[in-house]
C-alpha positions as CSV (number, residue, x, y, z in Angstrom):
1,M,4.9,-9.4,-28.6
2,T,7.3,-6.4,-28.7
3,N,9.1,-5.1,-25.7
4,D,8.3,-1.4,-25.6
5,G,9.4,-0.9,-22.0
6,T,5.9,-0.3,-20.7
7,H,5.6,-3.4,-18.6
8,E,6.9,-4.4,-15.3
9,R,7.0,-7.8,-13.5
10,I,5.2,-7.7,-10.1
11,V,4.9,-10.5,-7.6
12,A,1.9,-10.7,-5.3
13,R,0.9,-13.1,-2.6
14,V,-2.6,-14.4,-2.6
15,F,-4.1,-15.9,0.6
16,D,-7.7,-16.6,-0.3
17,P,-8.1,-20.3,-1.2
18,E,-11.0,-19.6,-3.5
19,V,-9.0,-17.0,-5.4
20,I,-6.0,-19.3,-5.6
21,Q,-8.0,-22.1,-7.0
22,K,-9.6,-19.9,-9.7
23,I,-6.2,-18.5,-10.7
24,K,-4.8,-22.1,-11.0
25,L,-7.7,-22.9,-13.4
26,I,-6.8,-20.0,-15.8
27,P,-4.8,-21.4,-18.7
28,K,-1.1,-20.5,-18.9
29,G,-0.5,-17.3,-20.8
30,Y,-3.7,-15.7,-19.7
31,K,-3.1,-15.3,-15.9
32,S,-1.4,-11.9,-16.3
33,M,-4.0,-10.6,-18.6
34,I,-6.9,-11.6,-16.3
35,I,-5.2,-10.3,-13.1
36,E,-4.3,-7.0,-14.8
37,S,-7.8,-6.6,-16.1
38,A,-9.3,-7.3,-12.7
39,L,-7.0,-4.8,-11.0
40,S,-7.7,-2.2,-13.6
41,A,-11.4,-2.6,-13.1
42,Y,-11.0,-2.5,-9.3
43,F,-9.0,0.7,-9.3
44,K,-11.6,2.3,-11.6
45,S,-14.4,1.4,-9.2
46,K,-15.3,3.7,-6.3
47,V,-14.1,1.3,-3.7
48,G,-10.7,0.8,-5.4
49,E,-10.2,4.5,-6.0
50,D,-11.0,5.3,-2.4
51,L,-8.5,2.6,-1.2
52,Y,-5.8,3.9,-3.5
53,L,-6.3,7.5,-2.4
54,Q,-6.2,6.5,1.3
55,L,-3.0,4.5,0.7
56,M,-1.4,7.4,-1.2
57,R,-2.2,9.8,1.6
58,H,-0.7,7.4,4.1
59,V,2.5,7.0,2.1
60,N,2.8,10.8,1.5
61,Q,2.5,11.7,5.2
62,K,5.8,12.6,6.8
63,P,6.3,11.5,10.4
64,T,6.3,14.4,12.8
65,V,9.1,14.5,15.3
66,K,8.8,16.7,18.4
67,K,12.1,18.3,19.3
68,I,12.7,18.4,23.1
69,S,14.3,21.6,24.3
70,D,18.0,21.2,25.3
71,S,17.8,24.1,27.6
72,K,19.1,23.5,31.1
73,N,16.2,25.7,32.4
74,C,13.7,23.1,31.2
75,G,13.7,20.4,33.8
76,L,12.8,16.7,33.3
77,M,9.5,17.1,35.1
78,N,8.5,19.9,32.8
79,R,9.1,17.7,29.7
80,L,7.2,14.7,30.9
81,K,3.5,14.5,30.0
82,G,0.7,12.1,30.8
83,D,-0.7,10.3,33.8
84,F,1.8,8.9,36.3
């Protein structure tokens, strides 16, 4: 196999005992191919595509920070909000 720079090593944790058992049964040298094929099919499915898009929206959202006025005219009680 030639190294054309299009691959990357990724480590994933698997918690489902059934999935772990099935991965252990896959012969050495085929695990990466099977996992990549499964992920590729999943991300091409409607559920996988929806999950991916939701995650990307979450990652791309920038946190909003409210700036509190430093004005001396704005007292502490005017800046506090909520039930007390």
